[in-house]
N, CA, C, O and CB atoms as a CASP TS submission, in Angstrom:
PFRMAT TS
TARGET T0000
AUTHOR 0000-0000-0000
METHOD Language model
MODEL 1
PARENT N/A
ATOM      1  N   UNK     1      43.523 -36.596 -29.254  1.00  0.00           N
ATOM      2  CA  UNK     1      43.785 -38.366 -29.479  1.00  0.00           C
ATOM      3  C   UNK     1      43.090 -38.930 -28.308  1.00  0.00           C
ATOM      4  O   UNK     1      42.740 -38.317 -27.300  1.00  0.00           O
ATOM      5  CB  UNK     1      45.590 -38.979 -29.437  1.00  0.00           C
ATOM      6  N   UNK     2      42.968 -39.936 -28.525  1.00  0.00           N
ATOM      7  CA  UNK     2      42.329 -41.158 -27.380  1.00  0.00           C
ATOM      8  C   UNK     2      43.434 -41.021 -25.956  1.00  0.00           C
ATOM      9  O   UNK     2      44.569 -40.551 -25.875  1.00  0.00           O
ATOM     10  CB  UNK     2      42.473 -43.194 -28.236  1.00  0.00           C
ATOM     11  N   UNK     3      42.722 -41.522 -25.142  1.00  0.00           N
ATOM     12  CA  UNK     3      43.769 -41.690 -23.710  1.00  0.00           C
ATOM     13  C   UNK     3      43.916 -43.040 -23.633  1.00  0.00           C
ATOM     14  O   UNK     3      44.023 -43.415 -22.465  1.00  0.00           O
ATOM     15  CB  UNK     3      43.165 -41.132 -22.128  1.00  0.00           C
ATOM     16  N   UNK     4      43.967 -44.011 -24.536  1.00  0.00           N
ATOM     17  CA  UNK     4      44.241 -45.124 -24.540  1.00  0.00           C
ATOM     18  C   UNK     4      44.703 -45.464 -26.169  1.00  0.00           C
ATOM     19  O   UNK     4      44.236 -44.696 -27.010  1.00  0.00           O
ATOM     20  CB  UNK     4      43.090 -45.831 -23.906  1.00  0.00           C
ATOM     21  N   UNK     5      45.356 -46.279 -26.525  1.00  0.00           N
ATOM     22  CA  UNK     5      45.521 -46.729 -28.059  1.00  0.00           C
ATOM     23  C   UNK     5      44.255 -47.594 -28.236  1.00  0.00           C
ATOM     24  O   UNK     5      43.565 -48.252 -27.458  1.00  0.00           O
ATOM     25  CB  UNK     5      47.027 -47.665 -28.420  1.00  0.00           C
ATOM     26  N   UNK     6      44.211 -47.306 -29.729  1.00  0.00           N
ATOM     27  CA  UNK     6      42.524 -47.939 -30.076  1.00  0.00           C
ATOM     28  C   UNK     6      42.705 -49.661 -30.308  1.00  0.00           C
ATOM     29  O   UNK     6      43.766 -50.276 -30.422  1.00  0.00           O
ATOM     30  CB  UNK     6      41.729 -47.102 -31.908  1.00  0.00           C
ATOM     31  N   UNK     7      41.615 -50.083 -30.330  1.00  0.00           N
ATOM     32  CA  UNK     7      41.848 -51.756 -30.643  1.00  0.00           C
ATOM     33  C   UNK     7      41.982 -51.897 -32.373  1.00  0.00           C
ATOM     34  O   UNK     7      41.365 -51.314 -33.265  1.00  0.00           O
ATOM     35  CB  UNK     7      40.247 -52.841 -29.996  1.00  0.00           C
ATOM     36  N   UNK     8      43.024 -52.893 -32.420  1.00  0.00           N
ATOM     37  CA  UNK     8      43.458 -53.209 -33.553  1.00  0.00           C
ATOM     38  C   UNK     8      42.410 -54.239 -34.222  1.00  0.00           C
ATOM     39  O   UNK     8      42.398 -55.297 -33.593  1.00  0.00           O
ATOM     40  CB  UNK     8      44.829 -53.694 -33.381  1.00  0.00           C
ATOM     41  N   UNK     9      41.580 -54.224 -35.257  1.00  0.00           N
ATOM     42  CA  UNK     9      41.141 -55.576 -35.368  1.00  0.00           C
ATOM     43  C   UNK     9      42.197 -56.341 -36.225  1.00  0.00           C
ATOM     44  O   UNK     9      43.182 -55.999 -36.879  1.00  0.00           O
ATOM     45  CB  UNK     9      39.695 -55.642 -35.996  1.00  0.00           C
ATOM     46  N   UNK    10      41.452 -57.752 -35.890  1.00  0.00           N
ATOM     47  CA  UNK    10      42.327 -59.052 -36.312  1.00  0.00           C
ATOM     48  C   UNK    10      41.334 -59.708 -37.305  1.00  0.00           C
ATOM     49  O   UNK    10      41.641 -60.684 -37.990  1.00  0.00           O
ATOM     50  CB  UNK    10      42.770 -60.187 -34.928  1.00  0.00           C
ATOM     51  N   UNK    11      40.124 -59.105 -37.335  1.00  0.00           N
ATOM     52  CA  UNK    11      38.724 -59.833 -38.352  1.00  0.00           C
ATOM     53  C   UNK    11      37.716 -58.958 -38.290  1.00  0.00           C
ATOM     54  O   UNK    11      37.752 -57.882 -37.693  1.00  0.00           O
ATOM     55  CB  UNK    11      37.981 -61.368 -37.821  1.00  0.00           C
ATOM     56  N   UNK    12      36.776 -59.414 -38.921  1.00  0.00           N
ATOM     57  CA  UNK    12      35.749 -58.983 -39.219  1.00  0.00           C
ATOM     58  C   UNK    12      34.277 -59.623 -39.992  1.00  0.00           C
ATOM     59  O   UNK    12      34.300 -60.092 -41.130  1.00  0.00           O
ATOM     60  CB  UNK    12      36.266 -58.185 -39.723  1.00  0.00           C
ATOM     61  N   UNK    13      33.137 -59.545 -39.215  1.00  0.00           N
ATOM     62  CA  UNK    13      32.295 -60.352 -39.382  1.00  0.00           C
ATOM     63  C   UNK    13      30.970 -59.205 -39.723  1.00  0.00           C
ATOM     64  O   UNK    13      30.959 -58.072 -39.242  1.00  0.00           O
ATOM     65  CB  UNK    13      32.262 -61.392 -38.107  1.00  0.00           C
ATOM     66  N   UNK    14      29.783 -59.797 -40.725  1.00  0.00           N
ATOM     67  CA  UNK    14      28.792 -59.123 -40.310  1.00  0.00           C
ATOM     68  C   UNK    14      27.532 -60.194 -39.999  1.00  0.00           C
ATOM     69  O   UNK    14      27.607 -61.401 -39.770  1.00  0.00           O
ATOM     70  CB  UNK    14      28.529 -58.035 -41.355  1.00  0.00           C
ATOM     71  N   UNK    15      26.526 -59.454 -40.061  1.00  0.00           N
ATOM     72  CA  UNK    15      24.974 -60.235 -39.754  1.00  0.00           C
ATOM     73  C   UNK    15      23.977 -59.204 -39.876  1.00  0.00           C
ATOM     74  O   UNK    15      24.078 -57.987 -40.027  1.00  0.00           O
ATOM     75  CB  UNK    15      24.761 -60.948 -38.127  1.00  0.00           C
ATOM     76  N   UNK    16      22.880 -60.064 -39.764  1.00  0.00           N
ATOM     77  CA  UNK    16      21.718 -59.243 -40.294  1.00  0.00           C
ATOM     78  C   UNK    16      20.674 -59.535 -39.452  1.00  0.00           C
ATOM     79  O   UNK    16      20.553 -60.758 -39.389  1.00  0.00           O
ATOM     80  CB  UNK    16      21.310 -59.512 -41.746  1.00  0.00           C
ATOM     81  N   UNK    17      19.789 -58.904 -38.712  1.00  0.00           N
ATOM     82  CA  UNK    17      19.107 -58.700 -37.846  1.00  0.00           C
ATOM     83  C   UNK    17      17.471 -58.244 -38.328  1.00  0.00           C
ATOM     84  O   UNK    17      17.538 -57.305 -39.122  1.00  0.00           O
ATOM     85  CB  UNK    17      19.892 -57.813 -37.105  1.00  0.00           C
ATOM     86  N   UNK    18      16.323 -58.587 -38.103  1.00  0.00           N
ATOM     87  CA  UNK    18      15.178 -58.110 -37.979  1.00  0.00           C
ATOM     88  C   UNK    18      14.424 -58.813 -38.865  1.00  0.00           C
ATOM     89  O   UNK    18      14.745 -59.960 -39.177  1.00  0.00           O
ATOM     90  CB  UNK    18      15.131 -56.813 -38.109  1.00  0.00           C
ATOM     91  N   UNK    19      13.138 -58.090 -39.461  1.00  0.00           N
ATOM     92  CA  UNK    19      12.177 -59.150 -40.062  1.00  0.00           C
ATOM     93  C   UNK    19      11.950 -58.363 -41.396  1.00  0.00           C
ATOM     94  O   UNK    19      12.842 -57.545 -41.623  1.00  0.00           O
ATOM     95  CB  UNK    19      10.655 -59.511 -39.100  1.00  0.00           C
ATOM     96  N   UNK    20      10.847 -58.439 -42.422  1.00  0.00           N
ATOM     97  CA  UNK    20      10.459 -57.965 -43.716  1.00  0.00           C
ATOM     98  C   UNK    20      10.566 -56.536 -43.609  1.00  0.00           C
ATOM     99  O   UNK    20      11.162 -55.910 -44.486  1.00  0.00           O
ATOM    100  CB  UNK    20       9.074 -58.413 -44.156  1.00  0.00           C
ATOM    101  N   UNK    21       9.879 -55.772 -42.305  1.00  0.00           N
ATOM    102  CA  UNK    21       9.582 -54.319 -42.188  1.00  0.00           C
ATOM    103  C   UNK    21      11.186 -53.655 -41.758  1.00  0.00           C
ATOM    104  O   UNK    21      11.759 -52.726 -42.327  1.00  0.00           O
ATOM    105  CB  UNK    21       8.227 -54.036 -40.882  1.00  0.00           C
ATOM    106  N   UNK    22      11.641 -54.411 -40.651  1.00  0.00           N
ATOM    107  CA  UNK    22      12.886 -53.550 -40.127  1.00  0.00           C
ATOM    108  C   UNK    22      13.956 -54.392 -40.617  1.00  0.00           C
ATOM    109  O   UNK    22      13.671 -55.588 -40.559  1.00  0.00           O
ATOM    110  CB  UNK    22      13.003 -53.288 -38.417  1.00  0.00           C
ATOM    111  N   UNK    23      15.105 -54.126 -41.085  1.00  0.00           N
ATOM    112  CA  UNK    23      16.263 -54.579 -41.120  1.00  0.00           C
ATOM    113  C   UNK    23      17.572 -53.755 -40.381  1.00  0.00           C
ATOM    114  O   UNK    23      17.815 -52.557 -40.519  1.00  0.00           O
ATOM    115  CB  UNK    23      16.391 -54.757 -42.442  1.00  0.00           C
ATOM    116  N   UNK    24      18.208 -54.563 -39.705  1.00  0.00           N
ATOM    117  CA  UNK    24      19.317 -54.041 -38.952  1.00  0.00           C
ATOM    118  C   UNK    24      20.610 -54.743 -39.524  1.00  0.00           C
ATOM    119  O   UNK    24      20.551 -55.971 -39.479  1.00  0.00           O
ATOM    120  CB  UNK    24      19.114 -54.301 -37.367  1.00  0.00           C
ATOM    121  N   UNK    25      21.712 -54.234 -40.029  1.00  0.00           N
ATOM    122  CA  UNK    25      22.863 -54.618 -40.042  1.00  0.00           C
ATOM    123  C   UNK    25      23.811 -54.943 -38.825  1.00  0.00           C
ATOM    124  O   UNK    25      23.600 -54.309 -37.791  1.00  0.00           O
ATOM    125  CB  UNK    25      23.280 -53.837 -40.701  1.00  0.00           C
ATOM    126  N   UNK    26      24.796 -55.833 -38.841  1.00  0.00           N
ATOM    127  CA  UNK    26      25.528 -56.075 -37.745  1.00  0.00           C
ATOM    128  C   UNK    26      26.644 -55.945 -37.910  1.00  0.00           C
ATOM    129  O   UNK    26      26.904 -56.655 -38.882  1.00  0.00           O
ATOM    130  CB  UNK    26      25.401 -57.067 -37.246  1.00  0.00           C
ATOM    131  N   UNK    27      27.930 -55.255 -37.419  1.00  0.00           N
ATOM    132  CA  UNK    27      29.118 -55.035 -37.855  1.00  0.00           C
ATOM    133  C   UNK    27      29.883 -55.336 -36.586  1.00  0.00           C
ATOM    134  O   UNK    27      29.705 -54.785 -35.500  1.00  0.00           O
ATOM    135  CB  UNK    27      29.293 -53.677 -38.482  1.00  0.00           C
ATOM    136  N   UNK    28      30.958 -56.501 -36.937  1.00  0.00           N
ATOM    137  CA  UNK    28      31.324 -57.148 -35.665  1.00  0.00           C
ATOM    138  C   UNK    28      33.104 -57.105 -36.270  1.00  0.00           C
ATOM    139  O   UNK    28      33.588 -57.601 -37.288  1.00  0.00           O
ATOM    140  CB  UNK    28      30.373 -58.988 -35.295  1.00  0.00           C
ATOM    141  N   UNK    29      33.695 -56.365 -35.253  1.00  0.00           N
ATOM    142  CA  UNK    29      34.865 -55.847 -35.486  1.00  0.00           C
ATOM    143  C   UNK    29      35.656 -57.558 -34.141  1.00  0.00           C
ATOM    144  O   UNK    29      35.279 -57.840 -33.003  1.00  0.00           O
ATOM    145  CB  UNK    29      34.928 -53.604 -34.941  1.00  0.00           C
ATOM    146  N   UNK    30      36.383 -58.014 -34.713  1.00  0.00           N
ATOM    147  CA  UNK    30      37.154 -59.103 -33.991  1.00  0.00           C
ATOM    148  C   UNK    30      38.627 -58.587 -33.421  1.00  0.00           C
ATOM    149  O   UNK    30      39.462 -58.104 -34.185  1.00  0.00           O
ATOM    150  CB  UNK    30      37.376 -60.364 -35.055  1.00  0.00           C
ATOM    151  N   UNK    31      38.814 -58.713 -32.250  1.00  0.00           N
ATOM    152  CA  UNK    31      40.156 -57.976 -31.765  1.00  0.00           C
ATOM    153  C   UNK    31      40.758 -58.958 -30.683  1.00  0.00           C
ATOM    154  O   UNK    31      40.098 -59.892 -30.227  1.00  0.00           O
ATOM    155  CB  UNK    31      39.852 -56.351 -31.048  1.00  0.00           C
ATOM    156  N   UNK    32      42.001 -58.693 -30.321  1.00  0.00           N
ATOM    157  CA  UNK    32      42.501 -59.534 -29.367  1.00  0.00           C
ATOM    158  C   UNK    32      41.964 -59.279 -28.058  1.00  0.00           C
ATOM    159  O   UNK    32      42.240 -60.087 -27.172  1.00  0.00           O
ATOM    160  CB  UNK    32      43.858 -59.470 -29.343  1.00  0.00           C
ATOM    161  N   UNK    33      41.203 -58.234 -27.781  1.00  0.00           N
ATOM    162  CA  UNK    33      40.589 -58.084 -26.432  1.00  0.00           C
ATOM    163  C   UNK    33      39.269 -58.669 -26.332  1.00  0.00           C
ATOM    164  O   UNK    33      38.691 -58.910 -25.272  1.00  0.00           O
ATOM    165  CB  UNK    33      40.485 -56.682 -26.045  1.00  0.00           C
ATOM    166  N   UNK    34      38.729 -58.931 -27.754  1.00  0.00           N
ATOM    167  CA  UNK    34      37.378 -59.536 -27.817  1.00  0.00           C
ATOM    168  C   UNK    34      36.697 -58.886 -28.884  1.00  0.00           C
ATOM    169  O   UNK    34      37.246 -58.022 -29.568  1.00  0.00           O
ATOM    170  CB  UNK    34      36.578 -59.416 -26.525  1.00  0.00           C
ATOM    171  N   UNK    35      35.345 -59.321 -29.082  1.00  0.00           N
ATOM    172  CA  UNK    35      34.536 -58.868 -30.612  1.00  0.00           C
ATOM    173  C   UNK    35      33.754 -57.427 -29.849  1.00  0.00           C
ATOM    174  O   UNK    35      33.482 -57.335 -28.652  1.00  0.00           O
ATOM    175  CB  UNK    35      33.013 -60.446 -31.422  1.00  0.00           C
ATOM    176  N   UNK    36      33.554 -56.609 -30.679  1.00  0.00           N
ATOM    177  CA  UNK    36      32.766 -55.404 -30.652  1.00  0.00           C
ATOM    178  C   UNK    36      31.734 -55.547 -31.567  1.00  0.00           C
ATOM    179  O   UNK    36      32.108 -55.816 -32.709  1.00  0.00           O
ATOM    180  CB  UNK    36      33.517 -54.206 -30.932  1.00  0.00           C
ATOM    181  N   UNK    37      30.334 -55.423 -31.356  1.00  0.00           N
ATOM    182  CA  UNK    37      29.408 -55.511 -32.247  1.00  0.00           C
ATOM    183  C   UNK    37      28.809 -54.263 -32.298  1.00  0.00           C
ATOM    184  O   UNK    37      28.872 -53.495 -31.338  1.00  0.00           O
ATOM    185  CB  UNK    37      28.556 -56.520 -32.023  1.00  0.00           C
ATOM    186  N   UNK    38      28.093 -53.922 -33.574  1.00  0.00           N
ATOM    187  CA  UNK    38      27.652 -52.277 -33.843  1.00  0.00           C
ATOM    188  C   UNK    38      26.449 -52.640 -34.635  1.00  0.00           C
ATOM    189  O   UNK    38      26.649 -53.233 -35.694  1.00  0.00           O
ATOM    190  CB  UNK    38      28.869 -51.131 -34.815  1.00  0.00           C
ATOM    191  N   UNK    39      25.224 -52.371 -34.278  1.00  0.00           N
ATOM    192  CA  UNK    39      24.194 -52.871 -34.783  1.00  0.00           C
ATOM    193  C   UNK    39      24.153 -51.110 -35.661  1.00  0.00           C
ATOM    194  O   UNK    39      24.312 -50.051 -35.053  1.00  0.00           O
ATOM    195  CB  UNK    39      22.858 -53.593 -33.526  1.00  0.00           C
ATOM    196  N   UNK    40      23.870 -51.252 -37.356  1.00  0.00           N
ATOM    197  CA  UNK    40      23.741 -50.035 -37.991  1.00  0.00           C
ATOM    198  C   UNK    40      22.675 -50.317 -38.981  1.00  0.00           C
ATOM    199  O   UNK    40      22.452 -51.420 -39.480  1.00  0.00           O
ATOM    200  CB  UNK    40      25.052 -49.512 -38.594  1.00  0.00           C
ATOM    201  N   UNK    41      21.978 -49.113 -39.240  1.00  0.00           N
ATOM    202  CA  UNK    41      20.757 -48.850 -40.238  1.00  0.00           C
ATOM    203  C   UNK    41      21.545 -48.447 -41.489  1.00  0.00           C
ATOM    204  O   UNK    41      22.753 -48.590 -41.678  1.00  0.00           O
ATOM    205  CB  UNK    41      19.595 -47.569 -39.721  1.00  0.00           C
ATOM    206  N   UNK    42      20.733 -47.978 -42.210  1.00  0.00           N
ATOM    207  CA  UNK    42      21.161 -47.318 -43.797  1.00  0.00           C
ATOM    208  C   UNK    42      21.952 -46.030 -43.595  1.00  0.00           C
ATOM    209  O   UNK    42      22.950 -45.716 -44.244  1.00  0.00           O
ATOM    210  CB  UNK    42      19.708 -46.856 -44.825  1.00  0.00           C
ATOM    211  N   UNK    43      21.353 -45.280 -42.559  1.00  0.00           N
ATOM    212  CA  UNK    43      21.945 -44.238 -42.190  1.00  0.00           C
ATOM    213  C   UNK    43      23.446 -44.302 -41.784  1.00  0.00           C
ATOM    214  O   UNK    43      24.368 -43.562 -42.124  1.00  0.00           O
ATOM    215  CB  UNK    43      21.209 -43.795 -41.265  1.00  0.00           C
ATOM    216  N   UNK    44      23.441 -45.262 -41.058  1.00  0.00           N
ATOM    217  CA  UNK    44      24.820 -45.130 -40.264  1.00  0.00           C
ATOM    218  C   UNK    44      26.121 -45.787 -41.528  1.00  0.00           C
ATOM    219  O   UNK    44      27.329 -45.551 -41.554  1.00  0.00           O
ATOM    220  CB  UNK    44      24.693 -46.318 -38.501  1.00  0.00           C
ATOM    221  N   UNK    45      25.181 -46.757 -42.578  1.00  0.00           N
ATOM    222  CA  UNK    45      26.248 -47.031 -43.498  1.00  0.00           C
ATOM    223  C   UNK    45      26.860 -46.216 -44.245  1.00  0.00           C
ATOM    224  O   UNK    45      28.024 -46.384 -44.610  1.00  0.00           O
ATOM    225  CB  UNK    45      25.965 -47.764 -44.221  1.00  0.00           C
ATOM    226  N   UNK    46      26.071 -45.143 -44.585  1.00  0.00           N
ATOM    227  CA  UNK    46      26.460 -44.086 -45.478  1.00  0.00           C
ATOM    228  C   UNK    46      27.580 -43.221 -44.402  1.00  0.00           C
ATOM    229  O   UNK    46      28.610 -42.759 -44.892  1.00  0.00           O
ATOM    230  CB  UNK    46      24.963 -43.125 -46.072  1.00  0.00           C
ATOM    231  N   UNK    47      27.327 -43.077 -43.132  1.00  0.00           N
ATOM    232  CA  UNK    47      28.335 -42.289 -42.352  1.00  0.00           C
ATOM    233  C   UNK    47      29.453 -43.228 -42.273  1.00  0.00           C
ATOM    234  O   UNK    47      30.510 -42.607 -42.166  1.00  0.00           O
ATOM    235  CB  UNK    47      27.840 -41.796 -40.887  1.00  0.00           C
ATOM    236  N   UNK    48      29.575 -44.223 -42.283  1.00  0.00           N
ATOM    237  CA  UNK    48      30.906 -45.016 -41.998  1.00  0.00           C
ATOM    238  C   UNK    48      31.333 -45.056 -43.564  1.00  0.00           C
ATOM    239  O   UNK    48      32.527 -45.138 -43.851  1.00  0.00           O
ATOM    240  CB  UNK    48      30.701 -46.729 -41.156  1.00  0.00           C
ATOM    241  N   UNK    49      30.485 -45.006 -44.417  1.00  0.00           N
ATOM    242  CA  UNK    49      31.265 -44.897 -45.624  1.00  0.00           C
ATOM    243  C   UNK    49      32.331 -43.801 -46.026  1.00  0.00           C
ATOM    244  O   UNK    49      33.484 -43.910 -46.442  1.00  0.00           O
ATOM    245  CB  UNK    49      30.386 -44.862 -46.522  1.00  0.00           C
ATOM    246  N   UNK    50      31.544 -42.722 -45.756  1.00  0.00           N
ATOM    247  CA  UNK    50      32.244 -41.244 -45.729  1.00  0.00           C
ATOM    248  C   UNK    50      33.534 -41.357 -44.793  1.00  0.00           C
ATOM    249  O   UNK    50      34.670 -40.918 -44.973  1.00  0.00           O
ATOM    250  CB  UNK    50      31.137 -39.982 -45.062  1.00  0.00           C
ATOM    251  N   UNK    51      33.045 -42.014 -43.842  1.00  0.00           N
ATOM    252  CA  UNK    51      34.333 -41.749 -42.822  1.00  0.00           C
ATOM    253  C   UNK    51      35.800 -42.569 -43.313  1.00  0.00           C
ATOM    254  O   UNK    51      36.953 -42.175 -43.138  1.00  0.00           O
ATOM    255  CB  UNK    51      33.860 -42.395 -41.135  1.00  0.00           C
ATOM    256  N   UNK    52      35.374 -43.734 -43.929  1.00  0.00           N
ATOM    257  CA  UNK    52      36.298 -44.643 -44.290  1.00  0.00           C
ATOM    258  C   UNK    52      36.982 -44.015 -45.559  1.00  0.00           C
ATOM    259  O   UNK    52      38.152 -44.192 -45.896  1.00  0.00           O
ATOM    260  CB  UNK    52      35.649 -46.038 -44.508  1.00  0.00           C
ATOM    261  N   UNK    53      36.144 -43.336 -46.130  1.00  0.00           N
ATOM    262  CA  UNK    53      36.882 -42.569 -47.466  1.00  0.00           C
ATOM    263  C   UNK    53      37.636 -41.508 -47.092  1.00  0.00           C
ATOM    264  O   UNK    53      38.435 -41.187 -47.972  1.00  0.00           O
ATOM    265  CB  UNK    53      35.900 -41.957 -48.547  1.00  0.00           C
ATOM    266  N   UNK    54      37.683 -40.811 -46.060  1.00  0.00           N
ATOM    267  CA  UNK    54      38.401 -39.752 -45.396  1.00  0.00           C
ATOM    268  C   UNK    54      39.528 -40.315 -45.006  1.00  0.00           C
ATOM    269  O   UNK    54      40.622 -39.794 -45.221  1.00  0.00           O
ATOM    270  CB  UNK    54      37.742 -39.120 -44.298  1.00  0.00           C
ATOM    271  N   UNK    55      39.319 -41.800 -44.194  1.00  0.00           N
ATOM    272  CA  UNK    55      40.396 -42.109 -43.593  1.00  0.00           C
ATOM    273  C   UNK    55      41.433 -42.801 -44.618  1.00  0.00           C
ATOM    274  O   UNK    55      42.619 -43.005 -44.362  1.00  0.00           O
ATOM    275  CB  UNK    55      40.020 -42.916 -42.450  1.00  0.00           C
ATOM    276  N   UNK    56      40.880 -43.072 -45.631  1.00  0.00           N
ATOM    277  CA  UNK    56      41.647 -44.111 -46.637  1.00  0.00           C
ATOM    278  C   UNK    56      42.222 -42.562 -47.689  1.00  0.00           C
ATOM    279  O   UNK    56      43.157 -42.955 -48.386  1.00  0.00           O
ATOM    280  CB  UNK    56      40.228 -45.672 -47.679  1.00  0.00           C
ATOM    281  N   UNK    57      42.053 -41.667 -47.850  1.00  0.00           N
ATOM    282  CA  UNK    57      42.439 -40.461 -47.958  1.00  0.00           C
ATOM    283  C   UNK    57      43.368 -39.855 -47.661  1.00  0.00           C
ATOM    284  O   UNK    57      44.063 -39.234 -48.465  1.00  0.00           O
ATOM    285  CB  UNK    57      41.909 -39.978 -47.663  1.00  0.00           C
ATOM    286  N   UNK    58      43.625 -39.943 -46.003  1.00  0.00           N
ATOM    287  CA  UNK    58      44.654 -39.092 -45.100  1.00  0.00           C
ATOM    288  C   UNK    58      45.658 -40.346 -45.280  1.00  0.00           C
ATOM    289  O   UNK    58      46.843 -40.020 -45.341  1.00  0.00           O
ATOM    290  CB  UNK    58      44.125 -38.566 -43.241  1.00  0.00           C
ATOM    291  N   UNK    59      45.342 -41.887 -45.385  1.00  0.00           N
ATOM    292  CA  UNK    59      46.385 -42.535 -45.084  1.00  0.00           C
ATOM    293  C   UNK    59      47.232 -42.601 -46.435  1.00  0.00           C
ATOM    294  O   UNK    59      48.454 -42.457 -46.429  1.00  0.00           O
ATOM    295  CB  UNK    59      45.998 -43.836 -44.463  1.00  0.00           C
ATOM    296  N   UNK    60      46.444 -42.845 -47.667  1.00  0.00           N
ATOM    297  CA  UNK    60      46.855 -42.608 -49.043  1.00  0.00           C
ATOM    298  C   UNK    60      48.057 -41.219 -49.149  1.00  0.00           C
ATOM    299  O   UNK    60      49.101 -41.421 -49.770  1.00  0.00           O
ATOM    300  CB  UNK    60      45.340 -42.286 -49.933  1.00  0.00           C
ATOM    301  N   UNK    61      47.786 -39.771 -48.464  1.00  0.00           N
ATOM    302  CA  UNK    61      48.564 -38.835 -48.495  1.00  0.00           C
ATOM    303  C   UNK    61      49.317 -38.777 -47.503  1.00  0.00           C
ATOM    304  O   UNK    61      50.077 -37.816 -47.620  1.00  0.00           O
ATOM    305  CB  UNK    61      48.056 -37.870 -48.664  1.00  0.00           C
ATOM    306  N   UNK    62      49.473 -39.330 -46.597  1.00  0.00           N
ATOM    307  CA  UNK    62      50.290 -39.143 -45.779  1.00  0.00           C
ATOM    308  C   UNK    62      49.893 -38.583 -44.149  1.00  0.00           C
ATOM    309  O   UNK    62      50.401 -38.760 -43.042  1.00  0.00           O
ATOM    310  CB  UNK    62      51.058 -38.373 -46.505  1.00  0.00           C
ATOM    311  N   UNK    63      48.795 -37.878 -44.626  1.00  0.00           N
ATOM    312  CA  UNK    63      48.648 -36.779 -43.621  1.00  0.00           C
ATOM    313  C   UNK    63      47.946 -37.455 -42.233  1.00  0.00           C
ATOM    314  O   UNK    63      47.094 -38.342 -42.182  1.00  0.00           O
ATOM    315  CB  UNK    63      47.659 -35.497 -44.307  1.00  0.00           C
ATOM    316  N   UNK    64      48.555 -36.778 -41.213  1.00  0.00           N
ATOM    317  CA  UNK    64      47.800 -37.168 -39.838  1.00  0.00           C
ATOM    318  C   UNK    64      47.325 -36.010 -39.160  1.00  0.00           C
ATOM    319  O   UNK    64      47.099 -36.058 -37.951  1.00  0.00           O
ATOM    320  CB  UNK    64      48.710 -37.933 -38.806  1.00  0.00           C
ATOM    321  N   UNK    65      47.136 -34.883 -39.887  1.00  0.00           N
ATOM    322  CA  UNK    65      46.225 -33.701 -39.165  1.00  0.00           C
ATOM    323  C   UNK    65      45.065 -33.293 -39.994  1.00  0.00           C
ATOM    324  O   UNK    65      44.734 -33.738 -41.093  1.00  0.00           O
ATOM    325  CB  UNK    65      47.076 -32.321 -38.889  1.00  0.00           C
ATOM    326  N   UNK    66      44.668 -32.640 -39.487  1.00  0.00           N
ATOM    327  CA  UNK    66      43.262 -32.127 -39.969  1.00  0.00           C
ATOM    328  C   UNK    66      42.192 -33.011 -40.160  1.00  0.00           C
ATOM    329  O   UNK    66      41.415 -32.733 -41.073  1.00  0.00           O
ATOM    330  CB  UNK    66      43.347 -31.500 -41.185  1.00  0.00           C
ATOM    331  N   UNK    67      41.973 -34.084 -39.450  1.00  0.00           N
ATOM    332  CA  UNK    67      41.288 -35.032 -39.376  1.00  0.00           C
ATOM    333  C   UNK    67      39.961 -34.522 -38.242  1.00  0.00           C
ATOM    334  O   UNK    67      40.042 -34.069 -37.101  1.00  0.00           O
ATOM    335  CB  UNK    67      42.264 -36.242 -39.010  1.00  0.00           C
ATOM    336  N   UNK    68      38.893 -34.784 -39.012  1.00  0.00           N
ATOM    337  CA  UNK    68      37.601 -34.348 -38.353  1.00  0.00           C
ATOM    338  C   UNK    68      37.259 -35.395 -37.149  1.00  0.00           C
ATOM    339  O   UNK    68      36.246 -35.242 -36.466  1.00  0.00           O
ATOM    340  CB  UNK    68      36.344 -34.310 -39.506  1.00  0.00           C
TER
END
């Protein structure tokens, strides 16, 4: 487990950067400690989607062990 508690989002925002050839999404987590901005490409979107699906499954089933 982490050596400090994780940040809890109080809001979320999105943005887009780039031109016609290159597009990058920006995911903005708003927290009491400040905003955290992450640039993500299509591959990162898929990785995040899979991770959120795993988290959802563990939250729904009440499991906290066996998390990768």
